[in-house]
VEXBAKE-896747 format. One record per residue: x, y, z of N, C-alpha, C, O in turn; residue number from 1. Coordinates in pm, 1 decimal, m for minus. Atoms other than C-alpha are relative to their C-alpha. Layout:
<vextis>
       nx       ny       nz      cax      cay      caz       cx       cy       cz       ox       oy       oz pos
        X        Y        Z        X        Y        Z        X        Y        Z        X        Y        Z NUM
...
</vextis>
This chain:
<vextis>
       nx       ny       nz      cax      cay      caz       cx       cy       cz       ox       oy       oz pos
    140.4     m7.3    m22.7  18778.6  13665.6  10789.8    m94.1     m9.9   m112.0    m50.7      3.9   m226.4   1
     61.2     35.9    127.5  18516.5  13600.6  10568.4   m135.2    162.6     29.1   m206.7    200.4    121.9   2
     40.6   m126.2     13.3  18377.3  13945.6  10415.5   m164.1    m52.4    m35.1   m203.4   m168.9    m40.7   3
    150.4     15.2     12.6  17993.1  13988.2  10349.3    m52.5    m37.4   m166.9   m164.0    m76.1   m202.1   4
     41.3     90.8    129.7  18031.4  13888.8   9960.1     39.8   m124.0     m6.2     11.0   m190.1   m106.0   5
    m45.2    169.9     14.6  18192.1  13537.4  10047.0   m134.8    m54.1     75.8   m156.3   m169.4     38.3   6
    110.8     31.0    m15.1  17860.5  13492.0  10220.8    m85.5     10.0    m85.4   m153.5    m92.1    m95.4   7
     92.2     14.5     97.4  17648.3  13590.9   9951.4     52.9   m119.4   m113.3    m39.1   m176.1   m172.4   8
    m35.6    104.2     72.8  17840.7  13335.4   9739.1    m39.4   m119.8     44.7    m91.5   m204.7    m27.6   9
     23.2    123.3    m74.1  17807.2  13075.2  10014.2   m152.7    m42.3    m34.8   m184.4   m149.0    m87.5  10
    181.5    m24.3     35.9  17389.3  13154.8   9980.6     18.8    m62.4   m135.4     32.3   m183.6   m152.8  11
      0.5     36.4    158.2  17407.5  13135.2   9604.5     m4.2    m99.6    m32.1    m88.0   m150.5   m106.5  12
    m38.8    145.1     35.1  17569.7  12822.8   9608.0   m105.1    m99.6     53.8   m169.7   m178.4    m15.3  13
    141.6     61.2    m46.6  17315.0  12679.3   9855.2    m98.4     m8.5    m64.2   m154.3   m116.4    m84.1  14
    134.1    m21.2     67.0  17047.4  12787.3   9685.2     m4.3    m83.3   m149.0    m93.1   m162.1   m181.6  15
     12.1     66.0    132.5  17141.0  12672.9   9327.8     19.8   m132.7      3.4    m35.3   m206.4    m78.4  16
      4.0    165.6    m38.3  17243.4  12326.0   9471.3   m109.3    m41.3     45.0   m141.5   m155.9     13.4  17
    139.6     58.4    m25.8  16909.2  12300.3   9623.7   m100.7      1.0    m93.8   m199.6    m72.2    m97.2  18
     90.5     m4.4    134.1  16749.1  12392.6   9320.6      3.2   m115.5   m101.8    m95.6   m164.6   m156.2  19
    m45.9    109.2     87.4  16919.8  12134.1   9114.8    m39.2   m137.8     57.8    m52.3   m241.9     m6.7  20
     32.6    155.3    m82.3  16831.5  11858.6   9389.3   m134.2      6.3    m25.7   m173.9    m82.6   m101.1  21
    117.1      2.2     24.3  16458.8  11977.3   9397.3    m21.1    m59.4   m166.3    m43.6   m178.1   m190.1  22
      4.9     43.5    132.8  16444.5  11978.5   8994.0     24.3   m149.1    m15.3    m62.2   m212.3    m76.0  23
    m15.2    119.3     46.4  16597.2  11640.9   8982.3   m116.0    m75.3     94.8   m141.7   m186.8     49.3  24
     69.4     80.6    m69.8  16360.7  11507.2   9227.4   m150.3     26.0    m55.4   m242.4    m55.7    m52.4  25
    154.6    m17.4     96.4  16052.0  11670.7   9028.9    m27.1   m113.5    m80.5   m121.2   m192.7    m87.1  26
      6.1     83.3    142.4  16161.3  11491.6   8727.8    m10.3   m161.3      5.8    m70.9   m234.8    m72.1  27
    m13.0    138.2    m74.8  16232.5  11160.9   8911.3   m172.2    m36.0     25.3   m235.5   m132.3    m18.1  28
    176.3     13.7    m51.4  15849.0  11195.1   9051.1    m98.3     11.0   m119.6   m206.6    m46.9   m111.5  29
     84.0    m19.6     91.4  15703.0  11305.4   8717.0     51.7   m127.8    m78.4    m30.9   m146.8   m167.8  30
    m39.3    133.3    101.0  15867.9  10973.0   8532.6    m73.3   m106.6     34.9   m133.1   m181.6    m42.3  31
     89.3     89.4    m88.2  15711.3  10769.2   8800.5   m124.2     24.7     m6.5   m193.1    m74.6    m29.8  32
    150.5     m1.9     42.9  15364.7  10924.2   8767.4    m19.1    m38.3   m133.3   m110.9   m119.7   m143.4  33
     50.2     36.5    166.4  15350.3  10879.6   8359.6     23.5   m155.9      0.8    m41.2   m225.9    m77.0  34
     18.4    147.1      8.2  15471.4  10506.4   8462.3    m95.9    m43.7     46.7   m145.7   m142.9     m6.6  35
    121.1     64.6    m66.5  15194.2  10455.6   8690.9   m106.0     15.5    m76.9   m176.9    m80.4   m107.6  36
    111.8     m3.5    111.1  14950.9  10609.5   8458.8      5.5    m82.3   m120.1    m96.1   m107.9   m184.8  37
      8.5    133.9    138.1  15043.0  10358.9   8174.8    m33.2   m106.3     56.6   m116.9   m179.7      3.9  38
     34.0    108.9    m51.0  15036.7  10111.4   8406.8   m159.5    m58.6     13.2   m211.1   m166.3    m16.7  39
    162.2    m38.4    m53.8  14662.3  10220.7   8535.7    m59.6    m38.5   m141.4   m151.5   m120.3   m143.3  40
     87.5    m15.2    133.6  14552.9  10241.2   8164.7     11.2   m156.5    m72.6    m77.3   m211.4   m138.2  41
    m15.0    163.5     58.2  14711.4   9869.0   8065.5   m118.3    m91.3    112.6   m191.5   m187.1     88.0  42
     99.5     97.9    m83.7  14513.6   9752.4   8379.7   m125.1      2.1    m35.7   m183.6   m105.9    m44.3  43
    154.7    m52.7     37.2  14185.2   9892.3   8286.6    m22.4    m74.5   m161.3   m135.6    m98.5   m203.3  44
      4.5     42.5    163.1  14242.6   9754.4   7908.3    m28.9   m158.2     78.8   m136.3   m216.5     64.5  45
    m23.7    149.8    m31.9  14335.4   9398.1   8090.8   m177.4    m21.2     63.8   m258.5   m107.1     29.4  46
    139.0     m4.4    m94.9  14005.3   9471.2   8330.8   m102.6     m5.2   m106.9   m189.7    m90.8    m91.7  47
    104.0    m18.5    108.5  13793.9   9541.6   8035.5    m14.1   m176.1    m78.7   m110.1   m250.1    m99.8  48
      3.8    148.9     86.6  13919.6   9205.6   7846.2    m74.1   m141.9     81.4   m141.4   m234.2     35.5  49
     41.8    104.0    m67.9  13845.9   8987.9   8121.4   m119.7     m3.7     42.4   m172.2   m107.7     82.2  50
    203.6     m9.6    m24.3  13455.6   9124.9   8184.2    m49.6    m57.7   m118.9   m123.6   m155.6   m128.9  51
     13.4     74.9    142.7  13447.4   9072.9   7821.2    m21.9   m147.9      5.0   m131.1   m198.0    m21.9  52
    m13.9    144.0      6.2  13566.3   8697.7   7861.7   m120.3    m50.7     93.4   m185.4   m149.9     60.5  53
    119.9    101.8    m95.7  13294.9   8626.9   8185.2   m106.1     19.3    m75.1   m190.9    m69.7    m82.3  54
    118.0    m13.0     28.2  13056.2   8778.6   8012.4    m73.2    m89.8   m139.1   m191.6   m107.2   m167.8  55
      7.0     83.7     95.2  13080.0   8567.6   7722.3     m2.6   m169.7     64.7    m73.9   m258.6     18.0  56
     m0.3    154.1    m31.4  13136.7   8233.7   7890.5   m116.2      9.1    101.3   m165.0   m103.7    109.0  57
    114.2     22.2    m46.0  12844.3   8302.5   8114.7   m124.1    m13.4    m84.5   m216.9    m87.1    m51.0  58
     82.9    m15.0    153.2  12637.0   8378.6   7763.3    m17.9   m169.8    m44.4   m126.1   m221.4    m72.6  59
    m44.1    144.4     38.1  12777.8   8003.4   7682.4    m73.6    m81.7     80.8   m136.8   m177.9     37.1  60
     16.2    141.0   m135.1  12692.2   7814.9   8021.6   m155.2      1.8     m7.8   m220.2    103.7    m31.2  61
    127.2     49.5     17.6  12366.1   7664.5   8014.5    m68.3     m5.5    135.1     m0.2    m63.6    219.6  62
     63.8    m42.4   m104.1  12147.0   7735.1   8285.1   m196.6    m57.9     60.3   m280.2    m19.4    141.9  63
    142.0     55.1    m50.8  11823.4   7502.3   8281.6     29.9    m98.0    102.6    117.4   m184.3     94.9  64
    m11.9     71.4   m121.1  11777.6   7355.0   8611.7    m83.6   m143.8    m36.8   m163.6   m149.2   m130.2  65
     68.4    101.3     35.1  11651.3   7015.0   8612.6   m109.2     m4.3    121.4    m77.7     12.9    239.2  66
    104.9     14.2   m103.0  11305.1   6971.0   8791.7    m43.0   m125.0     29.5   m143.0   m150.9    m37.5  67
     43.6    162.6     15.5  11250.7   6595.7   8876.3   m144.4     37.7    115.6   m176.3    112.2    208.2  68
    151.8     36.3    m86.8  10904.6   6488.5   8995.4     m0.6   m140.9     73.6    100.9   m210.6     73.8  69
     m8.9    125.9    m86.9  10802.5   6184.6   9214.6     m3.5   m111.9   m101.7     16.7   m231.2    m79.1  70
     50.7    129.8    105.7  10712.5   6014.0   8864.2    123.8    m17.8   m104.4    113.5    m99.0   m196.4  71
   m132.1     m9.7     70.8  11049.2   6060.1   8701.0     76.7   m131.4     31.7     85.1   m192.9    138.0  72
   m101.4    137.1    m11.8  11280.7   5766.0   8622.1    114.5     32.7     68.4    181.0     90.6    m17.4  73
    m89.1      0.5    m92.2  11551.5   5796.8   8889.2    135.5     m1.1    m96.0    216.6     90.8   m107.3  74
   m139.2     25.6     93.9  11828.5   5638.5   8631.9     23.3    142.1   m104.4    131.3    198.6   m121.5  75
     m7.1   m117.0     88.1  11754.6   5927.8   8390.0     16.0    108.8     43.8     76.9    188.8    m27.2  76
    m27.3   m132.5    m77.2  11761.4   6201.3   8610.9    145.2    m12.4     44.5    219.7     85.3     37.0  77
   m140.2    m34.1    m27.5  12091.4   6098.4   8731.7    104.3      0.2   m119.7    216.6     50.6   m116.2  78
    m84.5    m29.4    123.2  12214.8   6054.6   8370.5      1.8    142.0    m47.8    104.3    187.4    m98.7  79
      5.0   m147.4     49.8  12117.4   6407.0   8285.0    112.6     55.8     68.8    202.7    124.6     20.8  80
    m77.6    m82.5   m136.3  12290.7   6505.3   8615.4    151.6    m27.1    m11.3    235.8     59.8     11.4  81
   m123.0     22.7     24.1  12593.5   6331.8   8544.2     64.7     67.5   m144.3    184.5     90.1   m161.5  82
    m43.1    m58.2    122.1  12612.1   6478.8   8197.2     28.8    107.4     m6.9    121.6    146.8    m77.5  83
    m41.2   m142.5      0.8  12584.8   6828.6   8285.6    116.9     21.7    132.4    172.0    131.5    140.6  84
    m99.5    m10.7    m55.8  12831.8   6762.2   8565.5    114.1     13.2    m78.7    185.9    112.3    m64.8  85
   m100.7     22.0     81.1  13077.6   6649.6   8309.1     20.6    120.8   m121.0    129.9    147.7   m170.9  86
     40.4   m120.2     73.9  12946.8   6947.2   8083.7     94.1    105.3     89.4    202.6    133.4     38.4  87
    m60.8    m75.3    m81.7  13075.8   7177.0   8359.2    129.4     m2.1     50.1    207.1     91.9     67.0  88
   m183.6     21.1     m9.3  13404.3   7020.8   8442.8     59.3      5.4   m138.0    172.6     51.9   m125.4  89
    m51.1    m34.2    129.9  13493.0   7038.0   8068.3     17.9    125.4    m19.6    116.3    177.1    m72.4  90
    m27.4   m179.5     30.8  13431.1   7402.8   8065.4     59.3     40.9     90.8     96.3    153.0     55.9  91
    m58.3    m55.7   m112.2  13585.4   7478.7   8373.3    167.1    m49.2    m16.9    257.7     30.6      7.1  92
   m143.3     56.0     59.6  13917.1   7259.2   8261.0     31.7    123.9   m123.6    131.7    195.7   m122.2  93
    m41.5    m66.7    127.7  13906.0   7453.9   7929.5     15.9    162.4     53.1    112.1    225.4      9.1  94
    m48.6   m131.6    m48.3  13903.2   7795.8   8098.2     61.3      8.1     97.3     81.1    119.3    146.3  95
   m123.2    m24.8    m79.7  14140.6   7705.7   8338.4    123.4    m10.6   m109.3    218.5     64.4    m87.5  96
    m93.5     m5.5    107.8  14362.9   7637.0   8036.2     35.1    111.3    m78.6    149.1    142.6   m113.0  97
    m54.7   m136.1     46.5  14308.4   7963.6   7875.3     57.7    102.3     89.9    136.1    187.8     48.8  98
    m46.5    m84.0   m127.9  14370.5   8140.0   8225.2    160.2    m41.9    m12.3    244.9     44.5     10.1  99
   m135.1     11.6    m42.8  14700.0   7968.4   8224.1     73.6     28.0   m137.1    193.3     55.4   m145.4 100
    m95.6    m67.5    140.6  14797.8   8055.2   7859.6    m28.0    167.9     m8.7     39.1    236.4    m86.0 101
    m27.9   m172.1    m13.1  14716.1   8441.4   7930.9     58.1     28.0     90.7     88.4    147.3     92.0 102
    m70.7    m43.0   m128.4  14885.8   8442.1   8253.6    171.6     19.5    m56.4    229.5    128.1    m57.2 103
   m126.3     17.7     51.4  15239.0   8325.6   8105.6     12.7     85.4   m128.1    117.9     85.6   m192.0 104
</vextis>
């Protein structure tokens, strides 16, 4: 027959084991929270760098609209349009090349 002090020992063991398990789970959770906060900080830095790069690229980009009138030379307007398209294409390719280098 189990005496009363055996019950006390059994419940003490159950409480101690439960406390150890809870402490281990708490420590694991704390480590994960610290890792998450580190990644959030890193993501903020990357986002800030990307925002600066976007602002710089927008400042570099020319935004002069071509205003055509009825008396302008269509060949000259087409030449200006093609030059601007070529500039934008080169800028996009440069930007894509930079993006590929920063991703890898």
